[in-house]
C-alpha positions as CSV (number, residue, x, y, z in Angstrom):
1,X,231.6,131.2,-133.8
2,X,233.3,132.7,-131.1
3,X,234.9,129.8,-129.6
4,X,236.1,129.1,-133.1
5,X,237.6,132.7,-132.9
6,X,239.5,132.2,-129.6
7,X,240.7,128.9,-131.2
8,X,242.2,130.9,-133.9
9,X,243.4,133.8,-132.2
10,X,245.4,131.0,-130.1
11,X,246.6,129.2,-133.0
12,X,247.8,132.4,-134.6
13,X,250.0,133.4,-131.1
14,X,251.5,129.8,-131.2
15,X,252.0,130.1,-135.0
16,X,253.9,133.5,-134.5
17,X,256.0,131.4,-131.4
18,X,257.3,128.7,-133.9
19,X,257.8,131.1,-136.9
20,X,260.2,132.8,-134.5
21,X,261.8,129.6,-133.4
22,X,262.2,128.4,-136.7
23,X,263.5,131.6,-138.0
24,X,266.3,131.4,-135.6
25,X,267.1,128.1,-136.4
26,X,267.4,128.8,-139.9
27,X,269.5,131.7,-139.0
28,X,271.9,129.9,-137.1
29,X,271.9,127.2,-139.7
30,X,272.8,129.6,-142.9
31,X,275.2,131.4,-140.3
32,X,277.2,128.3,-139.6
33,X,277.3,126.9,-143.4
34,X,276.7,130.0,-145.6
35,X,273.1,131.6,-147.2
36,X,274.4,129.4,-150.5
37,X,273.5,126.1,-150.5
38,X,276.6,125.4,-153.0
39,X,278.9,126.7,-150.0
40,X,277.1,124.0,-147.8
41,X,278.0,121.3,-150.4
42,X,281.3,122.4,-150.3
43,X,282.0,122.6,-146.9
44,X,280.7,119.0,-146.7
45,X,283.1,118.1,-149.6
46,X,285.8,119.4,-148.1
47,X,285.5,117.5,-145.0
48,X,285.1,114.3,-146.9
49,X,287.7,115.0,-148.8
50,X,290.2,115.2,-145.9
51,X,289.5,111.7,-144.4
52,X,290.0,110.5,-147.9
53,X,293.7,112.3,-148.0
54,X,294.1,110.6,-144.9
55,X,293.4,107.3,-146.1
56,X,295.3,108.4,-148.8
57,X,298.7,108.7,-146.4
58,X,297.8,105.4,-145.1
59,X,298.2,103.8,-148.3
60,X,300.9,105.8,-149.0
61,X,303.1,104.6,-146.0
62,X,302.2,100.8,-146.9
63,X,303.5,101.1,-150.4
64,X,306.8,102.7,-149.3
65,X,307.1,99.8,-146.9
66,X,306.8,97.5,-149.7
67,X,302.9,96.3,-149.6
68,X,301.3,95.7,-152.8
69,X,298.5,97.6,-153.8
70,X,296.2,94.8,-153.3
71,X,297.3,93.8,-150.0
72,X,295.6,92.7,-147.5
73,X,296.6,95.8,-145.0
74,X,295.2,98.1,-147.6
75,X,292.1,96.6,-147.6
76,X,291.7,96.6,-144.3
77,X,292.6,100.3,-144.1
78,X,290.0,101.1,-146.7
79,X,287.2,98.7,-145.0
80,X,288.1,100.4,-141.7
81,X,287.5,104.2,-143.2
82,X,284.4,103.4,-145.4
83,X,286.1,104.2,-148.6
84,X,287.1,102.2,-151.7
85,X,290.0,102.0,-154.3
86,X,289.2,103.6,-157.8
87,X,292.1,102.5,-160.3
88,X,290.3,104.2,-163.0
89,X,292.3,107.2,-165.0
90,X,291.2,110.5,-163.8
91,X,291.4,111.8,-167.8
92,X,288.3,109.6,-168.6
93,X,286.1,112.2,-166.8
94,X,284.8,114.8,-169.0
95,X,284.7,118.1,-166.8
96,X,285.9,117.1,-163.6
97,X,285.9,119.7,-160.4
98,X,289.0,120.2,-158.3
99,X,289.3,120.5,-154.5
100,X,292.6,121.4,-153.1
101,X,293.1,119.6,-149.5
102,X,296.3,119.4,-148.2
103,X,298.3,119.8,-151.3
104,X,296.5,117.5,-152.9
105,X,294.1,118.0,-156.2
106,X,291.2,116.4,-155.7
107,X,288.4,115.5,-158.2
108,X,285.0,116.2,-157.9
109,X,283.0,113.6,-160.7
110,X,279.8,112.7,-160.9
111,X,276.3,114.6,-161.0
112,X,276.7,117.5,-159.0
113,X,279.9,116.1,-157.6
114,X,278.7,113.2,-156.3
115,X,282.1,111.4,-155.5
116,X,285.5,112.7,-154.5
117,X,288.5,111.1,-155.7
118,X,291.7,111.5,-153.9
119,X,295.1,110.5,-156.0
120,X,297.5,107.8,-154.4
121,X,301.2,109.0,-155.7
122,X,304.0,106.1,-156.3
123,X,307.0,107.6,-157.3
124,X,305.9,110.8,-158.6
125,X,302.7,109.4,-160.7
126,X,299.3,108.7,-159.5
127,X,298.7,104.9,-159.3
128,X,295.3,105.0,-158.0
129,X,292.2,107.0,-156.5
130,X,290.5,106.6,-152.9
131,X,287.0,107.3,-153.8
132,X,285.0,109.2,-151.5
133,X,281.2,110.1,-151.4
134,X,280.8,114.0,-151.8
135,X,277.7,114.1,-149.9
136,X,274.6,115.5,-151.1
137,X,274.4,117.7,-154.2
138,X,273.2,121.3,-153.9
139,X,269.8,120.2,-155.5
140,X,269.3,117.4,-153.0
141,X,270.0,119.8,-150.4
142,X,267.3,122.2,-151.6
143,X,265.0,119.6,-152.1
144,X,265.7,118.5,-148.2
145,X,265.4,121.7,-147.3
146,X,262.2,122.3,-148.8
147,X,260.6,119.0,-147.8
148,X,261.8,119.2,-144.2
149,X,260.4,122.7,-144.0
150,X,257.1,121.3,-145.2
151,X,257.4,118.7,-142.5
152,X,257.9,121.2,-139.8
153,X,255.6,123.4,-140.9
154,X,252.8,120.5,-141.0
155,X,253.9,118.9,-137.5
156,X,253.8,122.6,-136.1
157,X,249.8,123.4,-137.3
158,X,248.9,120.0,-136.1
159,X,250.6,120.8,-133.0
160,X,249.0,124.2,-132.5
161,X,246.0,123.1,-133.5
162,X,245.8,120.3,-130.6
163,X,246.9,122.9,-128.2
164,X,244.4,125.5,-129.5
165,X,241.6,123.1,-129.0
166,X,243.2,121.9,-125.4
167,X,243.1,125.7,-124.2
168,X,240.1,126.4,-125.9
169,X,238.0,123.4,-124.4
170,X,237.7,124.8,-120.7
171,X,236.4,128.4,-122.3
172,X,234.0,126.2,-124.1
173,X,232.5,125.0,-121.0
174,X,232.2,127.5,-119.3
175,X,230.6,129.6,-121.8
176,X,227.9,126.9,-122.1
177,X,227.5,127.2,-118.3
178,X,227.2,130.9,-118.1
179,X,224.4,130.9,-121.2
180,X,222.3,128.7,-118.9
181,X,222.9,131.0,-116.0
182,X,222.2,133.8,-118.4
183,X,218.8,132.2,-119.3
184,X,217.8,132.0,-115.8
185,X,219.0,128.7,-114.6
186,X,220.7,130.1,-111.5
187,X,220.9,126.5,-109.7
188,X,223.7,125.7,-112.2
189,X,227.3,125.5,-111.5
190,X,230.4,126.2,-114.3
191,X,232.6,123.1,-114.0
192,X,235.9,123.5,-112.8
193,X,238.9,121.6,-113.6
194,X,242.3,122.1,-112.7
195,X,244.4,125.1,-111.0
196,X,244.9,127.4,-113.8
197,X,243.4,131.3,-114.4
198,X,240.2,129.7,-116.5
199,X,239.9,127.8,-113.0
200,X,240.0,130.3,-110.7
201,X,237.9,131.8,-113.2
202,X,235.1,129.3,-112.9
203,X,235.4,129.7,-109.2
204,X,234.6,133.4,-109.3
205,X,231.9,132.7,-111.4
206,X,230.1,130.3,-109.4
207,X,231.0,132.5,-106.5
208,X,229.2,135.4,-107.7
209,X,226.1,133.2,-109.3
210,X,225.7,132.0,-105.7
211,X,225.6,135.5,-104.5
212,X,223.0,136.4,-107.3
213,X,221.0,133.4,-106.5
214,X,220.6,134.5,-103.1
215,X,220.1,138.0,-103.7
216,X,217.3,136.9,-106.4
217,X,215.6,134.5,-104.1
218,X,215.9,137.0,-101.0
219,X,214.0,139.5,-103.5
220,X,211.4,137.0,-104.3
221,X,210.6,135.9,-100.7
222,X,210.1,139.6,-99.7
223,X,207.8,140.3,-102.5
224,X,205.9,137.2,-101.8
225,X,205.8,138.4,-98.1
226,X,204.9,142.0,-98.8
227,X,202.2,141.1,-101.4
228,X,200.9,138.8,-98.9
229,X,201.0,141.1,-96.4
230,X,198.8,143.7,-98.5
231,X,195.9,141.4,-98.9
232,X,194.5,142.0,-95.1
233,X,194.4,145.8,-95.4
234,X,193.1,145.4,-99.0
235,X,190.5,143.4,-97.6
236,X,189.6,145.5,-94.4
237,X,189.5,148.3,-96.8
238,X,187.1,146.8,-99.5
239,X,185.2,146.0,-96.1
240,X,185.3,149.7,-95.2
241,X,184.2,150.5,-98.7
242,X,181.0,148.4,-98.7
243,X,180.0,149.6,-95.5
244,X,180.2,153.5,-96.4
245,X,178.2,152.8,-99.9
246,X,175.3,151.1,-98.1
247,X,175.3,153.8,-95.5
248,X,175.7,156.8,-98.4
249,X,175.4,155.7,-101.9
250,X,178.0,157.3,-104.0
251,X,179.3,157.3,-107.4
252,X,183.0,158.0,-106.0
253,X,182.9,155.4,-103.9
254,X,182.0,152.8,-106.5
255,X,185.0,154.0,-108.3
256,X,187.1,153.9,-105.3
257,X,185.8,149.8,-104.7
258,X,187.1,149.5,-108.5
259,X,190.3,150.9,-107.6
260,X,190.7,148.4,-104.7
261,X,189.6,145.6,-106.6
262,X,192.3,146.2,-109.3
263,X,194.9,147.0,-106.4
264,X,193.9,143.5,-105.0
265,X,194.1,141.8,-108.3
266,X,197.4,142.9,-108.6
267,X,198.5,141.8,-105.8
268,X,197.0,138.5,-105.8
269,X,198.8,138.5,-109.6
270,X,202.5,139.2,-107.9
271,X,201.6,137.1,-105.2
272,X,201.0,134.1,-107.1
273,X,204.2,134.7,-109.6
274,X,206.2,134.8,-106.5
275,X,205.4,131.2,-105.2
276,X,205.9,130.2,-109.1
277,X,209.4,131.7,-108.3
278,X,209.6,130.2,-105.6
279,X,208.5,126.8,-106.6
280,X,206.0,127.3,-103.7
281,X,202.9,126.1,-105.9
282,X,202.1,122.5,-105.1
283,X,199.8,120.9,-107.8
284,X,196.8,118.7,-106.7
285,X,196.3,116.8,-109.9
286,X,193.0,115.4,-110.5
287,X,190.9,114.8,-113.9
288,X,188.9,117.5,-114.8
289,X,186.1,117.6,-117.7
290,X,187.1,120.6,-120.3
291,X,183.3,121.6,-121.0
292,X,182.7,122.5,-117.2
293,X,186.1,123.9,-116.4
294,X,185.9,126.4,-119.6
295,X,182.1,127.2,-118.9
296,X,183.4,128.1,-115.2
297,X,186.0,130.0,-116.0
298,X,184.4,132.2,-118.5
299,X,181.9,133.3,-116.0
300,X,184.6,134.1,-113.4
301,X,186.1,136.3,-116.1
302,X,182.7,138.0,-116.4
303,X,182.5,138.1,-120.1
304,X,180.0,140.3,-121.3
305,X,177.0,139.6,-123.7
306,X,179.2,141.6,-126.8
307,X,181.3,138.4,-126.8
308,X,180.1,134.7,-127.7
309,X,182.1,131.5,-126.1
310,X,182.2,128.4,-128.6
311,X,183.3,125.3,-128.0
312,X,184.8,122.6,-130.1
313,X,186.4,120.1,-128.3
314,X,187.5,116.5,-129.7
315,X,185.9,113.7,-128.6
316,X,189.1,112.1,-127.5
317,X,190.0,115.1,-125.7
318,X,187.1,116.4,-123.5
319,X,189.2,115.8,-119.8
320,X,192.7,116.7,-118.6
321,X,194.5,115.8,-115.6
322,X,195.9,118.7,-113.5
323,X,195.4,121.1,-110.7
324,X,191.8,122.4,-110.9
325,X,192.6,125.7,-109.7
326,X,195.3,126.4,-111.9
327,X,193.6,125.0,-115.1
328,X,191.2,127.8,-114.3
329,X,193.3,130.5,-113.4
330,X,195.0,129.9,-117.2
331,X,191.8,130.1,-118.7
332,X,190.2,132.9,-116.9
333,X,193.8,134.6,-117.5
334,X,192.9,133.8,-121.4
335,X,189.4,134.8,-121.3
336,X,190.1,138.4,-119.4
337,X,193.2,139.0,-122.2
338,X,190.8,138.3,-125.2
339,X,188.0,140.7,-123.3
340,X,190.5,143.7,-122.8
341,X,191.9,143.3,-126.4
342,X,189.6,141.8,-128.8
343,X,186.9,143.9,-128.8
344,X,184.1,141.5,-129.3
345,X,183.3,138.7,-131.3
346,X,183.6,134.9,-130.7
347,X,186.0,133.2,-128.8
348,X,186.6,129.6,-129.9
349,X,188.2,126.9,-127.2
350,X,189.1,123.9,-129.4
351,X,191.1,120.5,-128.0
352,X,192.7,118.1,-129.6
353,X,194.9,115.2,-128.5
354,X,198.1,114.8,-129.3
355,X,201.0,112.5,-128.0
356,X,199.4,111.5,-125.0
357,X,198.6,115.1,-124.1
358,X,195.2,117.5,-124.8
359,X,196.2,120.5,-126.5
360,X,193.8,123.6,-126.1
361,X,193.3,126.3,-128.4
362,X,192.2,129.5,-127.3
363,X,191.5,132.0,-130.3
364,X,189.7,135.6,-130.6
365,X,188.4,137.9,-133.3
366,X,190.7,140.7,-132.0
367,X,193.6,142.6,-134.3
368,X,196.0,140.4,-133.4
369,X,199.3,141.0,-132.3
370,X,202.4,141.4,-134.3
371,X,204.9,138.2,-135.0
372,X,207.9,139.6,-133.5
373,X,205.9,140.0,-130.4
374,X,204.3,137.0,-130.1
375,X,206.4,135.3,-127.5
376,X,207.0,138.3,-125.7
377,X,203.3,138.5,-124.5
378,X,204.2,135.9,-121.9
379,X,206.9,138.0,-120.1
380,X,205.8,140.0,-116.9
381,X,204.4,143.6,-117.8
382,X,205.0,143.7,-121.5
383,X,202.6,145.4,-123.7
384,X,203.6,145.4,-127.6
385,X,201.4,148.3,-128.4
386,X,200.7,151.6,-127.3
387,X,197.0,150.8,-127.2
388,X,197.9,148.1,-124.5
389,X,197.6,150.8,-121.4
390,X,196.5,150.2,-117.9
391,X,193.2,151.9,-118.3
392,X,192.5,148.7,-119.8
393,X,192.0,146.8,-116.6
394,X,195.7,144.5,-117.3
395,X,198.4,144.3,-114.7
396,X,200.8,142.6,-117.5
397,X,201.4,139.7,-115.3
398,X,198.2,137.2,-116.5
399,X,200.2,135.8,-119.7
400,X,203.0,135.2,-117.3
401,X,201.3,133.3,-114.9
402,X,199.5,131.2,-117.7
403,X,203.1,130.4,-119.0
404,X,204.2,129.2,-115.6
405,X,200.6,127.3,-114.9
406,X,201.1,125.5,-118.1
407,X,205.1,124.6,-117.5
408,X,204.0,123.6,-114.1
409,X,202.3,120.9,-115.5
410,X,205.3,120.0,-117.6
411,X,203.5,121.8,-121.1
412,X,204.3,124.9,-123.3
413,X,202.2,128.0,-124.2
414,X,202.8,129.4,-127.8
415,X,201.1,132.3,-129.4
416,X,200.1,132.4,-133.0
417,X,197.4,134.2,-135.5
418,X,194.2,132.8,-135.2
419,X,192.3,131.9,-138.4
420,X,190.3,134.6,-137.9
421,X,193.2,137.2,-137.8
422,X,193.1,137.6,-134.1
423,X,195.3,136.1,-131.3
424,X,195.3,132.3,-131.0
425,X,197.2,130.6,-127.8
426,X,197.7,127.4,-127.2
427,X,199.0,125.3,-124.3
428,X,198.8,121.6,-123.6
429,X,198.1,119.5,-120.4
430,X,198.5,116.1,-119.8
431,X,195.7,113.4,-120.8
432,X,194.0,111.5,-117.8
433,X,194.5,107.9,-117.7
434,X,192.1,105.1,-117.3
435,X,192.8,105.3,-113.5
436,X,192.7,109.0,-113.9
437,X,196.2,109.9,-113.6
438,X,197.8,111.8,-116.1
439,X,200.3,110.7,-118.5
440,X,203.6,112.2,-118.4
């Protein structure tokens, strides 16, 4: 729509320029020939009559030398000048118009003065007339003017539209490239063609995108490095706290140890997210049986007795092909999310085979999430309502890692309302082939 508005603006600008040009042409035209088509017709008739008068003078000169009116020389004069001889009496015309040229009273006869009759005098009387076309009538001039103006307008509009499309096409290409970069595809480059200002703008934008790409990658590398370096002191703190707790058991030490575990989990989430951003997470694809994988992730998530695991796996969708660590991480993060926000009840894991891929659905019986916030759940550090606070143990990266891990396997993750009114998250993974390889 914005491109259409730009094309309209360019078209209006060219239309204004063309209108000014046409106005100038019309001004000169009317300045030379007059504002009234009748004046133009009269001017053209006078020019034609002047040529006819010259023909009449030549014929009279031949008659004075004794040449007959039907003589061969007279016929040659008429032919050369494109005129003809008219012998009819001028009195038969009902209401002729008259035009005075070089002392000769010429007659304008026909519809709107279609032709001019110039008298040929012999011995004081008119013996014939030279018939000359008077040119188009005022009505014909009106029609020709309107038709010409319409043709010029149509041709101008077509030309304006073509120029507008031509000028706006590189801007459309640049807008599409900018949209891709704004969507996160920082490796994309704007296509640059030509050496005009638009091409220069494309070069500048590519340079800016390169700089942003370098800055973002540098930040990601720094974040990954810092996260990695934090793991060692956190591990030493963990060991020291365990030794202190053995020497002098204390509730405060247990709380401090829990906080260290939370920080360690946060650092682990940040480190994994940074590796995903840097494409530094290699996939070791293998065949995974869903039953053991789901139960293992369930125990790692430390689901309490208040939760019940319900498996509803289809017979043709009992296994997937993927990285064991990442698939377990996806399931564990989903179970932890249900533990933090569902408040109890059953967690149902179902599967089905769809278009060569296995789709898994993890649903709970919690309060659910509003429809306008569901897809934002996979953004980093997003919490849709005030009840999702840090004291719940969430750091805001679990579902983002779920999305990145599923996308690394070529799948998609979606959030929807479960049949029980809670939250249901579905994702798909490659189905294993007979040889144990995944179907892409």
